[in-house]
C-alpha positions as CSV (number, residue, x, y, z in Angstrom):
1,M,1.7,31.5,7.6
2,S,3.1,30.3,4.3
3,I,6.6,29.0,3.8
4,T,7.1,31.4,0.9
5,S,6.6,34.4,3.1
6,L,9.2,33.1,5.5
7,R,11.6,32.5,2.5
8,A,12.8,29.1,3.7
9,P,15.5,27.6,1.5
10,P,14.1,25.6,-1.3
11,A,16.3,22.6,-0.4
12,R,14.8,22.7,3.1
13,I,11.3,22.6,1.6
14,V,12.1,19.7,-0.7
15,L,13.8,17.7,2.2
16,L,10.8,18.2,4.5
17,V,8.2,17.2,1.9
18,G,10.4,14.3,0.6
19,V,10.7,12.8,4.1
20,L,7.0,13.2,4.9
21,C,6.0,11.7,1.6
22,A,8.4,8.8,2.0
23,S,7.1,8.1,5.5
24,Y,3.6,7.9,4.1
25,M,4.8,5.3,1.5
26,I,5.2,3.0,4.5
27,S,1.5,3.3,5.4
28,Q,0.4,2.8,1.8
29,F,2.6,-0.3,1.4
30,L,1.5,-1.9,4.6
31,R,-2.2,-1.3,4.1
32,S,-2.0,-2.9,0.6
33,S,0.6,-5.6,1.3
34,T,-1.8,-8.4,1.8
35,G,-3.4,-7.9,-1.6
36,V,-0.9,-9.5,-4.0
37,I,0.0,-12.3,-1.6
38,A,-3.6,-13.0,-0.5
39,P,-3.9,-16.3,-2.5
40,E,-0.6,-17.6,-1.0
41,L,-1.7,-16.6,2.5
42,A,-5.1,-18.4,1.9
43,Q,-3.4,-21.6,0.7
44,E,-0.7,-21.6,3.3
45,L,-3.0,-21.0,6.3
46,N,-6.2,-22.5,4.7
47,L,-8.0,-19.2,5.1
48,A,-11.6,-18.6,4.1
49,P,-12.5,-15.4,2.2
50,Q,-14.0,-14.0,5.4
51,S,-10.7,-14.6,7.2
52,L,-8.8,-12.8,4.5
53,G,-11.2,-9.9,5.1
54,V,-10.6,-10.0,8.9
55,L,-6.8,-10.2,8.4
56,S,-6.6,-7.3,6.0
57,G,-9.2,-5.3,7.9
58,A,-7.3,-5.5,11.1
59,F,-4.9,-2.8,9.8
60,F,-7.8,-0.5,9.0
61,F,-9.8,-1.1,12.3
62,A,-6.7,-0.3,14.4
63,F,-5.8,2.7,12.2
64,A,-9.4,4.0,12.6
65,A,-9.5,3.4,16.4
66,A,-6.2,5.3,16.8
67,Q,-7.4,8.4,14.9
68,I,-9.1,10.3,17.8
69,P,-6.1,9.7,20.2
70,A,-3.8,10.6,17.3
71,G,-5.7,13.8,16.6
72,L,-5.5,14.8,20.3
73,M,-1.8,14.1,20.2
74,L,-1.3,16.1,17.1
75,D,-3.1,19.2,18.4
76,R,-1.4,18.8,21.8
77,Y,2.1,17.8,21.0
78,G,2.6,18.4,17.3
79,A,3.1,16.1,14.3
80,R,6.9,15.5,14.7
81,I,6.6,13.9,18.2
82,S,3.4,12.0,17.4
83,M,4.7,10.5,14.2
84,S,8.1,9.6,15.7
85,L,6.4,7.8,18.6
86,L,3.7,5.9,16.8
87,I,5.9,4.6,14.0
88,S,7.6,2.3,16.4
89,F,4.4,0.2,16.5
90,A,4.6,-0.2,12.7
91,I,8.1,-1.6,13.1
92,A,7.0,-4.1,15.7
93,G,4.0,-5.1,13.5
94,A,6.2,-5.8,10.5
95,L,8.5,-8.0,12.5
96,L,5.6,-9.9,14.0
97,F,4.0,-10.4,10.6
98,A,7.3,-11.8,9.2
99,S,7.4,-14.5,11.9
100,A,3.7,-15.2,12.5
101,N,2.2,-18.7,11.8
102,S,-1.5,-18.2,12.6
103,L,-4.4,-16.0,11.7
104,L,-4.4,-14.5,15.2
105,A,-0.8,-13.6,15.1
106,L,-1.0,-12.1,11.6
107,S,-4.1,-10.1,12.6
108,I,-2.3,-8.7,15.7
109,A,0.6,-7.8,13.5
110,R,-1.7,-6.0,11.0
111,A,-3.3,-4.1,13.9
112,L,0.1,-3.0,15.2
113,M,0.9,-1.8,11.7
114,G,-2.3,0.2,11.5
115,L,-1.6,1.8,14.9
116,G,1.9,2.7,13.8
117,C,0.8,4.3,10.6
118,S,-2.1,6.2,12.1
119,C,-0.2,9.6,12.0
120,L,1.6,9.2,8.7
121,L,-1.0,11.0,6.6
122,I,-2.7,13.4,9.1
123,G,0.7,14.4,10.6
124,P,2.1,15.6,7.3
125,L,-1.2,17.3,6.4
126,M,-1.2,19.2,9.7
127,I,2.4,20.3,9.0
128,Y,1.3,21.5,5.5
129,T,-1.4,23.6,7.0
130,R,1.3,25.6,8.8
131,W,3.9,25.7,6.1
132,F,1.7,26.5,3.1
133,P,-1.2,28.9,2.4
134,R,-4.7,27.4,2.9
135,G,-5.6,27.7,-0.8
136,R,-2.7,25.3,-1.6
137,F,-3.8,22.6,0.8
138,A,-5.6,20.5,-1.8
139,T,-2.4,20.6,-4.0
140,M,-0.2,19.5,-1.1
141,S,-2.7,16.8,-0.1
142,G,-2.6,15.5,-3.7
143,I,1.2,15.5,-3.7
144,Q,1.4,13.7,-0.3
145,I,-1.2,11.1,-1.3
146,A,0.2,10.6,-4.8
147,A,3.8,10.2,-3.5
148,G,2.5,7.8,-0.8
149,T,0.8,5.8,-3.5
150,F,4.3,4.7,-4.6
151,G,4.2,2.6,-1.4
152,G,1.0,1.0,-2.8
153,I,2.8,0.6,-6.2
154,F,5.6,-1.3,-4.4
155,A,2.9,-3.6,-2.9
156,T,2.0,-4.8,-6.4
157,A,4.5,-6.1,-9.0
158,P,7.7,-5.6,-6.8
159,L,6.1,-7.3,-3.8
160,G,4.9,-10.1,-6.0
161,F,8.4,-10.6,-7.5
162,I,10.2,-10.4,-4.2
163,A,7.7,-12.7,-2.5
164,H,8.1,-15.2,-5.3
165,W,11.9,-15.0,-5.1
166,A,12.6,-14.7,-1.4
167,G,9.3,-15.4,0.3
168,W,6.7,-13.0,1.7
169,R,8.2,-13.2,5.2
170,M,11.5,-11.6,4.1
171,V,9.6,-8.7,2.5
172,F,8.4,-7.7,6.0
173,F,11.8,-8.0,7.6
174,Y,13.1,-5.6,5.0
175,T,10.0,-3.4,5.6
176,A,10.7,-3.2,9.3
177,A,14.3,-2.0,8.7
178,F,13.1,0.7,6.2
179,T,10.5,1.8,8.6
180,A,13.0,2.2,11.4
181,I,15.2,4.4,9.1
182,M,12.2,6.6,8.2
183,G,11.3,7.0,11.9
184,V,14.8,8.4,12.5
185,L,14.5,10.7,9.5
186,V,11.1,12.1,10.6
187,W,12.6,13.0,14.0
188,L,15.6,14.7,12.4
189,V,13.9,16.5,9.5
190,A,10.2,17.2,10.3
191,R,9.2,20.4,12.0
192,D,5.7,21.5,13.0
193,S,6.2,25.0,11.7
194,P,8.5,27.0,9.3
195,P,11.8,28.4,10.6
196,G,11.3,31.5,12.7
197,D,7.5,30.9,13.0
198,D,7.3,29.2,16.4
199,A,4.0,31.0,17.0
200,V,2.2,28.5,14.9
201,S,4.0,25.4,16.1
202,G,1.9,22.4,16.8
203,G,0.5,21.6,20.2
204,G,1.9,22.9,23.4
205,Q,5.2,24.1,21.8
206,G,3.4,26.8,19.9
207,R,1.4,28.0,22.9
208,Q,4.4,28.2,25.0
209,A,6.1,30.3,22.4
210,R,3.1,32.7,22.6
211,G,3.3,32.7,26.4
212,E,0.0,30.7,26.6
213,A,-0.7,27.7,28.7
214,S,-0.9,24.4,26.9
215,E,-4.4,23.1,26.1
216,S,-5.6,20.9,28.9
217,L,-6.7,17.4,28.2
218,W,-10.3,18.3,29.2
219,R,-10.3,21.2,26.7
220,S,-8.9,18.8,24.1
221,F,-11.9,16.6,24.5
222,L,-14.3,19.6,24.4
223,G,-12.7,20.5,21.1
224,L,-13.5,17.0,19.8
225,G,-17.1,17.6,20.8
226,E,-17.0,20.8,18.7
227,V,-15.7,18.8,15.7
228,L,-18.5,16.2,16.1
229,R,-21.2,19.0,16.1
230,N,-20.1,20.3,12.7
231,P,-23.2,20.0,10.4
232,S,-21.1,19.2,7.4
233,L,-19.2,16.3,9.1
234,P,-21.7,13.4,8.4
235,H,-21.7,14.1,4.6
236,L,-18.0,14.2,4.4
237,L,-17.6,11.1,6.7
238,M,-19.9,9.1,4.4
239,V,-17.9,9.9,1.3
240,Q,-14.7,9.0,3.2
241,F,-16.2,5.8,4.6
242,V,-17.4,4.5,1.2
243,G,-14.8,6.1,-1.0
244,L,-11.7,4.9,0.8
245,G,-13.5,1.6,1.7
246,S,-14.1,0.8,-2.0
247,A,-10.6,1.8,-3.1
248,A,-9.0,-0.3,-0.3
249,S,-11.3,-3.2,-1.0
250,V,-10.2,-3.4,-4.6
251,L,-6.5,-2.4,-4.6
252,G,-5.7,-3.5,-1.1
253,L,-7.3,-7.0,-1.2
254,W,-9.8,-8.3,-3.6
255,A,-8.4,-7.4,-7.0
256,S,-5.6,-9.9,-6.5
257,P,-7.9,-12.9,-5.7
258,F,-10.2,-11.8,-8.6
259,L,-7.3,-12.0,-11.0
260,H,-6.1,-15.3,-9.6
261,D,-9.6,-17.0,-9.6
262,A,-11.0,-15.5,-12.8
263,Y,-7.9,-15.4,-15.0
264,G,-5.4,-17.8,-13.3
265,L,-2.6,-15.2,-12.9
266,D,0.3,-16.0,-10.6
267,G,1.9,-13.5,-8.1
268,P,4.1,-11.5,-10.5
269,E,1.4,-11.5,-13.1
270,R,-1.2,-10.2,-10.6
271,G,1.3,-7.7,-9.4
272,N,1.7,-6.3,-13.0
273,V,-2.0,-5.6,-13.3
274,L,-2.2,-4.1,-9.8
275,L,0.8,-1.9,-10.7
276,V,-1.3,-0.3,-13.4
277,L,-4.0,0.3,-10.9
278,A,-1.6,1.9,-8.4
279,V,0.2,4.1,-10.9
280,S,-3.1,5.4,-12.3
281,T,-4.1,6.2,-8.7
282,A,-1.0,8.3,-8.2
283,A,-1.6,10.1,-11.5
284,G,-5.2,10.7,-10.5
285,M,-4.1,12.2,-7.2
286,L,-1.9,14.8,-9.0
287,F,-4.7,15.5,-11.6
288,W,-7.6,15.9,-9.1
289,G,-5.5,17.8,-6.6
290,Q,-5.4,20.7,-9.1
291,M,-9.1,20.6,-10.1
292,D,-10.4,22.5,-7.1
293,L,-8.5,25.5,-8.2
294,R,-9.6,25.0,-11.8
295,F,-13.3,24.8,-10.9
296,D,-13.0,27.0,-7.8
297,S,-14.9,24.3,-6.1
298,R,-14.1,21.3,-3.8
299,K,-17.4,19.7,-4.3
300,K,-17.5,19.4,-8.1
301,P,-14.2,17.5,-8.4
302,V,-15.3,15.0,-5.7
303,L,-18.7,14.4,-7.4
304,A,-16.9,13.9,-10.8
305,G,-14.2,11.6,-9.6
306,A,-16.4,9.5,-7.3
307,G,-19.0,9.3,-10.1
308,G,-16.3,8.0,-12.4
309,S,-15.2,5.4,-9.8
310,M,-18.8,4.2,-9.6
311,A,-19.0,3.8,-13.4
312,M,-15.8,1.7,-13.4
313,L,-17.1,-0.5,-10.6
314,G,-20.4,-0.9,-12.6
315,L,-18.4,-2.2,-15.6
316,L,-16.6,-4.7,-13.5
317,A,-20.0,-5.8,-12.0
318,F,-21.9,-6.2,-15.3
319,L,-19.3,-7.2,-17.9
320,R,-19.2,-11.0,-18.2
321,Q,-15.7,-12.4,-18.3
322,P,-14.1,-9.5,-20.3
323,D,-10.6,-9.8,-21.8
324,L,-7.8,-9.3,-19.3
325,A,-6.7,-6.2,-21.3
326,V,-10.1,-4.7,-20.8
327,V,-10.1,-5.4,-17.1
328,T,-6.7,-3.8,-16.8
329,L,-8.0,-0.6,-18.6
330,I,-11.0,-0.5,-16.2
331,F,-8.7,-0.9,-13.2
332,A,-6.6,2.0,-14.6
333,G,-9.8,4.2,-15.0
334,L,-10.8,3.2,-11.4
335,G,-7.5,4.2,-10.0
336,F,-7.4,7.5,-11.8
337,C,-10.9,8.5,-10.7
338,N,-10.1,7.5,-7.1
339,G,-7.7,10.5,-7.1
340,Y,-10.6,12.7,-6.0
341,A,-9.7,11.7,-2.5
342,A,-7.2,14.5,-2.3
343,V,-9.9,17.1,-2.9
344,A,-12.3,15.4,-0.5
345,I,-9.7,15.7,2.3
346,A,-9.2,19.4,1.4
347,H,-13.0,19.9,1.6
348,G,-12.9,18.3,5.0
349,R,-10.0,20.5,6.1
350,A,-12.0,23.6,5.2
351,I,-14.9,22.9,7.6
352,F,-12.6,23.1,10.7
353,P,-10.9,26.1,12.3
354,D,-7.1,25.9,12.6
355,H,-7.0,24.9,16.3
356,L,-9.2,21.9,15.5
357,T,-7.3,20.8,12.4
358,G,-5.7,17.7,13.9
359,R,-8.8,16.4,15.4
360,G,-11.0,17.2,12.4
361,I,-8.7,15.5,9.8
362,A,-8.2,12.6,12.2
363,L,-11.9,12.0,12.5
364,L,-12.4,12.1,8.7
365,N,-9.5,9.8,8.3
366,M,-11.0,7.5,11.0
367,G,-14.2,7.3,8.9
368,G,-12.2,6.3,5.8
369,M,-10.2,3.7,7.5
370,A,-13.2,2.2,9.3
371,G,-14.9,2.1,6.0
372,A,-12.0,0.2,4.5
373,G,-12.1,-2.4,7.3
374,V,-15.8,-2.9,7.2
375,M,-16.1,-3.0,3.4
376,Q,-13.2,-5.4,3.0
377,Y,-14.9,-7.8,5.5
378,V,-18.3,-7.4,3.9
379,C,-16.7,-8.2,0.5
380,G,-15.2,-11.3,2.1
381,V,-18.6,-12.4,3.3
382,I,-20.0,-11.9,-0.2
383,V,-17.2,-14.0,-1.8
384,G,-17.5,-16.6,0.9
385,L,-21.2,-17.2,-0.1
386,F,-19.9,-18.6,-3.4
387,A,-16.6,-20.4,-2.4
388,A,-15.3,-22.8,0.3
389,P,-12.1,-21.9,2.2
390,G,-8.9,-22.4,0.0
391,T,-10.9,-22.8,-3.2
392,P,-11.2,-20.4,-6.2
393,A,-14.4,-18.3,-6.2
394,P,-16.5,-18.3,-9.4
395,P,-16.9,-15.1,-11.5
396,A,-20.4,-14.5,-10.0
397,A,-18.8,-13.9,-6.6
398,Y,-16.8,-11.0,-7.9
399,H,-19.7,-9.6,-10.0
400,A,-21.6,-9.4,-6.7
401,L,-18.7,-7.9,-4.9
402,F,-18.2,-5.1,-7.5
403,G,-21.9,-4.5,-7.7
404,F,-22.1,-4.0,-3.9
405,L,-19.2,-1.4,-4.1
406,M,-21.0,0.4,-7.0
407,L,-24.3,0.7,-5.1
408,S,-22.5,1.8,-1.9
409,M,-20.7,4.6,-3.8
410,G,-23.9,5.7,-5.4
411,L,-25.6,6.1,-2.0
412,A,-22.6,7.9,-0.5
413,L,-22.7,10.4,-3.4
414,L,-26.4,11.1,-3.0
415,F,-25.7,11.9,0.7
416,Y,-22.7,14.1,-0.2
417,T,-24.6,16.2,-2.6
418,R,-26.2,17.9,0.4
419,V,-23.0,19.3,1.8
420,R,-22.0,22.9,1.3
421,D,-19.1,23.6,-1.1
422,A,-15.7,25.1,-0.1
423,R,-14.3,27.5,-2.7
424,P,-10.5,28.1,-2.8
425,S,-11.3,31.7,-3.9
426,C,-12.8,32.2,-0.5
427,D,-9.6,30.8,1.2
428,G,-11.2,27.4,1.3
429,Q,-14.0,28.4,3.7
430,I,-17.4,26.8,3.5
431,S,-19.7,28.6,1.0
432,P,-23.0,30.0,2.2
433,P,-26.1,28.0,1.1
């Protein structure tokens, strides 16, 4: 049921969406936070490129591993309880990262952050499925991801400036405090369903309101099997795995060492370039989030946006030492094209029935986050073939890195072309062949 039909006060809608978007900013900040400070971490701890990949990827691997349990929690207990519980792990991770002095401790801290943030996207998306009409899901996904991208923006120039001024450890103490505040606000403000519509509340609450028994744990696992048997799932998982993996590899980690090694930029200077990339990503989310309605298709915007991302990666791979202004423009184009992710999520949402929404979106999100962890590590291996630990990598290392990401995106798109479309005019349902 839509929130409009229930005539909820506009201020209530704004407050709900605002808190959910702000909570997702934490996830976007933490996942990208090692990027701008990567050269400093490498020098301070004498880390090899492969070690940087492991450190950054720990967030994504833990995030991915938590997706199936998180999806079960969402469908069984609702988004409000699940988000409020799991965010405590992000607080602990930020505190540990701020005080850690070894690669192992930093990696454990990143893993705790990933676990704590595992519900901060799929939780709000599940709430939106019950507060807004199905046809507006891509728009709300775009708003959520675009707003969350401001967390990624803060992980660029602002993080570089604060780390340069107060040290990167203080940044994570401040982050822990902000995360604790947001955890309290999520509990106070978030609701699984619109006022007066308890019949669609998440998890056991909604079933109790309808006089039904809560779904048993066994039936929850059977529902997961139903999700896994969906014939469209492998195609959407592939584009999530490679698409998010490529975006996270560039913005979340390797763009910063590239700018340091190839152009000699310091922390604040690298942050300024990454700021352009992050802002363009937010703009792309808002732009592409509307394109499914414009084209009456979820598949066409994904193909167009991902194809544009592949073209930008190709330019980075084949241009030999372009001017910094040119690289910045290419990064801007890459970020804008990456906004297709909002429509890809909506396409994934359309292949699952309402009672499997949490598990379905969680599984797709797991694929994306696993892709980020794997591809960040593989990129580290590629760069490590050209450079010793703690030393700058030559331009050839980054040409190989961007070339790998371009080819991976091309293969994912070829696989995705075989999936059926989901047209908003058909209420987002999968179109017949």
